[in-house]
PAZAPA-4460 file (N, C-alpha, C; in steps of 0.05 Angstrom, whole numbers, plus 32768, in hexadecimal, padded with zeros to 4 digits):
% residues 148
    n_x    n_y    n_z   ca_x   ca_y   ca_z    c_x    c_y    c_z   seq   type   mol
   7EC5   8135   7DF6   7EC0   8126   7E0E   7EB4   8139   7E23     1      M     A
   7E9E   8131   7E2F   7E92   8143   7E42   7E9A   813B   7E5F     2      D     A
   7E90   814A   7E73   7E99   8146   7E8E   7E91   812B   7E99     3      D     A
   7E7B   8120   7E90   7E72   8106   7E99   7E85   80F0   7E90     4      D     A
   7E8E   80F3   7E77   7EA0   80DF   7E6C   7EBB   80E0   7E7B     5      E     A
   7EC5   80F8   7E82   7EDF   80FA   7E8F   7EDE   80EF   7EAC     6      R     A
   7EC6   80F0   7EB7   7EC4   80E7   7ED4   7EBB   80CB   7ED7     7      T     A
   7EB8   80BD   7EC0   7EAF   80A1   7EC1   7EC6   8091   7ECE     8      A     A
   7EBE   807A   7EDA   7ED1   8069   7EE7   7ED3   806F   7F04     9      G     A
   7EE5   8061   7F13   7EE7   8065   7F30   7EF0   8082   7F36    10      P     A
   7EE7   808D   7F4C   7EF0   80A8   7F53   7F0E   80A7   7F5A    11      P     A
   7F1B   80BD   7F52   7F38   80BF   7F5A   7F39   80C5   7F78    12      R     A
   7F4E   80BA   7F84   7F51   80BD   7FA2   7F6C   80CA   7FA7    13      R     A
   7F6C   80DD   7FBA   7F83   80EC   7FC3   7F8F   80DC   7FDB    14      W     A
   7FA9   80D9   7FDB   7FB5   80CA   7FF1   7FCD   80DA   7FFB    15      V     A
   7FD1   80D9   8015   7FE9   80E5   8022   7FEE   80D8   803D    16      R     A
   8007   80DA   8045   800E   80CF   805F   8002   80E0   8074    17      R     A
   7FFA   80D3   808B   7FEF   80E3   80A1   8005   80F3   80AD    18      R     A
   7FFE   810C   80B6   8012   811E   80C0   801F   8114   80D9    19      A     A
   8012   8104   80E9   801D   80FB   8103   8030   80E3   8100    20      R     A
   8031   80D7   80E8   8041   80C0   80E3   805E   80C7   80DC    21      V     A
   8071   80B9   80E9   808D   80BC   80E4   8097   80A4   80D5    22      A     A
   80AB   80A7   80C3   80B7   8091   80B5   80D4   8095   80B2    23      A     A
   80E3   807F   80B1   8100   8080   80AD   8107   8066   809D    24      V     A
   8119   8069   808B   8121   8053   807B   812E   805A   8060    25      G     A
   812E   8047   804F   8139   804C   8033   8127   803F   8020    26      D     A
   8131   803B   8007   8120   8031   7FF1   8117   8014   7FF5    27      A     A
   8125   8005   8006   811F   7FE9   800A   810F   7FE2   8021    28      E     A
   8111   7FF3   8037   8104   7FEF   8050   80FE   8009   805E    29      R     A
   80E4   800B   8068   80DD   8024   8076   80CE   801C   8090    30      V     A
   80D6   8028   80A6   80C8   8024   80C0   80B6   803C   80C4    31      V     A
   809C   8037   80C6   8088   804D   80CA   807C   8049   80E6    32      V     A
   8079   8060   80F3   806D   805F   810F   8059   8075   8111    33      T     A
   8045   8070   8121   8031   8083   812A   8037   8088   8148    34      D     A
   8046   809D   814F   804D   80A1   816B   8035   80A2   817E    35      P     A
   801E   80AC   8175   8007   80AD   8186   7FFD   8091   818E    36      A     A
   8001   807E   817D   7FF7   8063   8183   800E   8050   8188    37      R     A
   8026   8059   8185   803E   8049   818A   803F   8030   817A    38      C     A
   8035   8032   8161   8034   801B   814E   804E   801D   813C    39      D     A
   805A   8007   8137   8071   8005   8125   8069   7FF3   810D    40      L     A
   8070   7FFD   80F5   806A   7FEE   80DD   8083   7FED   80CC    41      H     A
   808B   7FD5   80C3   80A2   7FD2   80B1   8098   7FCC   8095    42      V     A
   809F   7FDD   8082   8098   7FD9   8066   80B2   7FD2   8057    43      L     A
   80B1   7FBD   8048   80C9   7FB4   8039   80C1   7FAE   801C    44      A     A
   80D5   7FB0   800A   80CF   7FA9   7FEE   80BD   7FBC   7FE2    45      G     A
   80A8   7FB1   7FD5   8094   7FC1   7FC6   8085   7FD2   7FD9    46      T     A
   8080   7FC9   7FF1   8072   7FDA   8005   8082   7FF4   800A    47      A     A
   809C   7FF2   800C   80AD   800A   800F   80AC   801B   7FF7    48      A     A
   80AA   800F   7FE0   80A9   801F   7FC7   808E   802F   7FC6    49      V     A
   8078   8022   7FCE   805F   8030   7FCF   8061   8048   7FE2    50      V     A
   806C   8042   7FFB   806E   8058   800E   807F   8070   8003    51      W     A
   8094   8069   7FF6   80A6   807E   7FEA   8098   808E   7FD5    52      S     A
   8082   8084   7FC9   8074   8092   7FB3   805E   80A4   7FBF    53      E     A
   805B   80A4   7FD9   8045   80B4   7FE5   804F   80D0   7FEA    54      L     A
   8055   80DF   7FD5   805B   80FC   7FDB   8041   8109   7FE5    55      D     A
   8046   8120   7FF0   802E   812F   7FF9   801F   8138   7FE0    56      E     A
   8004   8132   7FE1   7FF3   813B   7FCB   7FF4   812C   7FB3    57      G     A
   7FF1   8112   7FB5   7FF0   8101   7F9C   7FD7   80F0   7F9D    58      T     A
   7FD2   80E3   7F86   7FB9   80D2   7F85   7FC1   80B5   7F86    59      T     A
   7FAE   80A4   7F8F   7FB3   8088   7F8F   7FBB   807E   7F73    60      V     A
   7FAE   8089   7F5F   7FB3   8081   7F43   7FCE   8089   7F3B    61      E     A
   7FD9   80A0   7F43   7FF4   80A9   7F3C   8009   8097   7F4A    62      D     A
   8003   808F   7F63   8015   807E   7F71   8017   8063   7F62    63      V     A
   8000   8058   7F5A   7FFF   803F   7F4C   800E   8041   7F32    64      A     A
   800C   8057   7F23   8019   805A   7F0A   8037   805A   7F0E    65      T     A
   8041   8069   7F23   805E   806B   7F29   8068   804F   7F32    66      R     A
   8059   8040   7F42   8062   8026   7F4B   8063   8013   7F34    67      V     A
   8050   8015   7F22   804F   8003   7F0A   8068   8006   7EFA    68      A     A
   8075   801D   7EFA   808E   8020   7EEB   80A4   8010   7EF6    69      R     A
   80A3   8009   7F0F   80B7   7FF7   7F1C   80B2   7FDA   7F13    70      W     A
   809B   7FD3   7F09   8094   7FB8   7F01   808A   7FB7   7EE5    71      Y     A
   809A   7FBC   7ED0   8090   7FBD   7EB5   8084   7FA3   7EAB    72      P     A
   808B   7F8D   7EB7   8081   7F73   7EAE   8066   7F6B   7EBA    73      D     A
   805B   7F7D   7ECB   8042   7F77   7ED9   802D   7F8A   7ECD    74      V     A
   8015   7F7F   7EC7   7FFF   7F8F   7EBD   7FF9   7FA7   7ECF    75      D     A
   7FF9   7FBE   7EC4   7FF3   7FD7   7ED3   7FDA   7FD6   7EE4    76      P     A
   7FC5   7FC9   7ED9   7FAC   7FC8   7EE8   7FAF   7FB6   7F00    77      E     A
   7FC0   7FA1   7EFF   7FC5   7F90   7F16   7FD4   7FA1   7F2B    78      T     A
   7FE8   7FB0   7F22   7FF7   7FC0   7F35   7FE5   7FD5   7F41    79      V     A
   7FD3   7FE2   7F32   7FC1   7FF5   7F3C   7FAF   7FE9   7F52    80      A     A
   7FA4   7FD2   7F4D   7F93   7FC5   7F61   7FA1   7FBE   7F7B    81      G     A
   7FBA   7FB4   7F78   7FC9   7FAC   7F90   7FD2   7FC6   7F9F    82      Q     A
   7FD9   7FDB   7F91   7FE1   7FF3   7F9E   7FC9   7FFF   7FAE    83      V     A
   7FB2   8000   7FA1   7F9A   800A   7FAD   7F92   7FFA   7FC6    84      A     A
   7F95   7FDF   7FC4   7F8F   7FCE   7FDB   7FA4   7FD3   7FF2    85      A     A
   7FBD   7FD6   7FEA   7FD1   7FDA   7FFF   7FCE   7FF6   800D    86      F     A
   7FC7   800A   7FFD   7FC1   8025   8009   7FA9   8024   801A    87      L     A
   7F96   8013   8013   7F7F   800F   8025   7F87   8003   8040    88      G     A
   7F99   7FF0   803F   7FA3   7FE5   8058   7FB4   7FF9   8068    89      E     A
   7FC3   800A   805B   7FD1   801F   8069   7FBE   8033   8075    90      L     A
   7FA7   8038   8067   7F93   804B   8072   7F85   803E   808B    91      A     A
   7F80   8024   8088   7F73   8016   809F   7F86   8016   80B8    92      A     A
   7FA1   8015   80B3   7FB4   8016   80C9   7FB7   8033   80D3    93      A     A
   7FAC   8047   80C6   7FAE   8063   80CE   7FC7   8071   80C6    94      G     A
   7FD5   8066   80B1   7FEE   8071   80A8   7FEB   8085   8091    95      L     A
   7FD7   8083   8082   7FD0   8095   806B   7FB3   809E   806D    96      V     A
   7FAF   80B4   8060   7F93   80BE   805C   7F8C   80BC   803F    97      E     A
   7F74   80B2   8039   7F6B   80B1   801E   7F50   80BF   801C    98      V     A
   7F4D   80CF   8008   7F33   80DE   8006   7F2D   80E3   7FE7    99      E     A
   7F15   80E6   7FDF   7F10   80EC   7FC3   7F1F   8105   7FBB   100      P     A
   7F27   8106   7FA1   7F31   811E   7F95   7F1B   8132   7F94   101      V     A
   7F1F   814B   7F9D   7F09   815E   7F9E   7EFF   8162   7F81   102      P     A
   7EE4   8163   7F7F   7ED7   8167   7F66   7ED3   8184   7F61   103      D     A
   7EDD   818F   7F4B   7EDB   81AB   7F45   7EC1   81B3   7F39   104      T     A
   7EB0   819F   7F33   7E95   81A7   7F28   7E85   81B2   7F3E   105      R     A
   7E72   81C4   7F38   7E62   81D1   7F4C   7E4A   81C1   7F55   106      T     A
   7E43   81AB   7F47   7E2C   819B   7F4E   7E31   8186   7F63   107      D     A
   7E49   8185   7F6E   7E51   8172   7F82   7E5E   817E   7F9A   108      R     A
   7E58   8174   7FB3   7E65   8180   7FCA   7E83   8178   7FCB   109      P     A
   7E92   8184   7FDD   7EAF   817F   7FDF   7EB6   8163   7FE7   110      G     A
   7ECF   815E   7FE9   7ED8   8143   7FEF   7ED0   813B   800C   111      A     A
   7EC9   8122   800F   7EC4   8117   8029   7EDA   8102   802E   112      V     A
   7EE5   8102   8046   7EFB   80F0   804D   7EF1   80D3   804A   113      V     A
   7EFF   80C4   803D   7EF8   80A7   8038   7F10   8097   8041   114      E     A
   7F0A   8081   804F   7F1F   806E   8057   7F1B   8056   8046   115      T     A
   7F2F   804E   8038   7F2F   8035   8028   7F31   801E   803B   116      I     A
   7F20   800C   8039   7F21   7FF3   8049   7F26   7FDD   8035   117      R     A
   7F38   7FCC   803D   7F3F   7FB5   802C   7F34   7F9B   8037   118      S     A
   7F2C   7F89   8025   7F23   7F70   8030   7F3A   7F5B   802E   119      D     A
   7F53   7F65   8029   7F69   7F53   8026   7F74   7F49   8040   120      H     A
   7F6D   7F55   8056   7F78   7F4C   8071   7F96   7F4B   8071   121      G     A
   7FA1   7F34   8078   7FBE   7F32   8078   7FC9   7F22   8061   122      T     A
   7FB7   7F1C   804D   7FC1   7F0D   8036   7FD5   7F1F   8026   123      R     A
   7FE9   7F12   801B   7FFD   7F20   800C   7FF4   7F24   7FEF   124      A     A
   7FFD   7F3A   7FE3   7FF8   7F40   7FC8   800D   7F31   7FB7   125      G     A
   800F   7F36   7F9D   8021   7F28   7F8C   803E   7F2E   7F92   126      P     A
   8044   7F44   7FA0   8060   7F4B   7FA7   8065   7F45   7FC5   127      W     A
   8052   7F37   7FD2   8056   7F30   7FEF   804E   7F47   8001   128      G     A
   803E   7F59   7FF9   8034   7F6E   800C   8022   7F61   801F   129      W     A
   8024   7F6A   8037   8012   7F60   804C   8010   7F74   8062   130      S     A
   7FF7   7F78   806C   7FF3   7F8B   8081   7FE7   7F7E   809A   131      V     A
   7FEE   7F87   80B1   7FE2   7F7F   80C9   7FED   7F65   80D5   132      G     A
   8003   7F5B   80CB   800F   7F43   80D6   8026   7F4A   80E8   133      T     A
   802A   7F3A   80FC   8042   7F3F   810E   8057   7F2A   8109   134      T     A
   8054   7F19   80F5   8067   7F04   80F0   8083   7F10   80E9   135      T     A
   8097   7F03   80EF   80B3   7F0B   80E9   80BD   7F01   80CF   136      R     A
   80AC   7EF4   80BF   80B4   7EE9   80A6   80C0   7EFE   8094   137      S     A
   80D6   7EF7   8087   80E4   7F0A   8075   80D3   7F0E   805B   138      A     A
   80C1   7EFA   8055   80B1   7EFC   803C   809B   7F12   8040   139      R     A
   8095   7F19   8058   807F   7F2D   805C   808C   7F49   8060   140      R     A
   8087   7F5B   804E   8093   7F75   8050   8086   7F88   8063   141      P     A
   8071   7F80   8070   8063   7F92   8083   8061   7F83   809D   142      W     A
   806B   7F8F   80B3   8069   7F84   80CD   805F   7F99   80DF   143      R     A
   804D   7F93   80F1   8043   7FA7   8103   804A   7F9F   8120   144      S     A
   804F   7FB1   8130   8054   7FAA   814C   804C   7FC1   815E   145      G     A
   804D   7FBE   8177   8047   7FD2   818B   805F   7FD8   819B   146      R     A
   8062   7FF1   81A3   8077   7FF9   81B5   8073   7FEB   81D1   147      C     A
   8088   7FE6   81DF   8085   7FD8   81F8   8077   7FEA   820D   148      P     A
***
């Protein structure tokens, strides 16, 4: 297998929590805040699982693989698509940074910061993930609000 075959497919993306973001919670619910913007975000259920998998220095693909282990009855490609979309929504909210994994080949420049944008808006994924809604519904694991 040559280098071109190994790099076929979508580029791998590096993801990490933004340094300025603070979070508190447990495996079922996490409250995330950006003190500079005074935004509050509540992640529950699978959204909290995704957040807990965001160790420093991981890839979107690795997060999806680890989250898929929580849902063995769901197709891993479906999980990967939903995780990528949700991370895109977290990036749009300014809570995580996503960038291409640096290419070690000498024929390409270094990584350029990329923000994943999702066209999912506030629609929920198969596990009820939703971003950008202020509804208090218990079915929505993501709520956003502003400090008074």
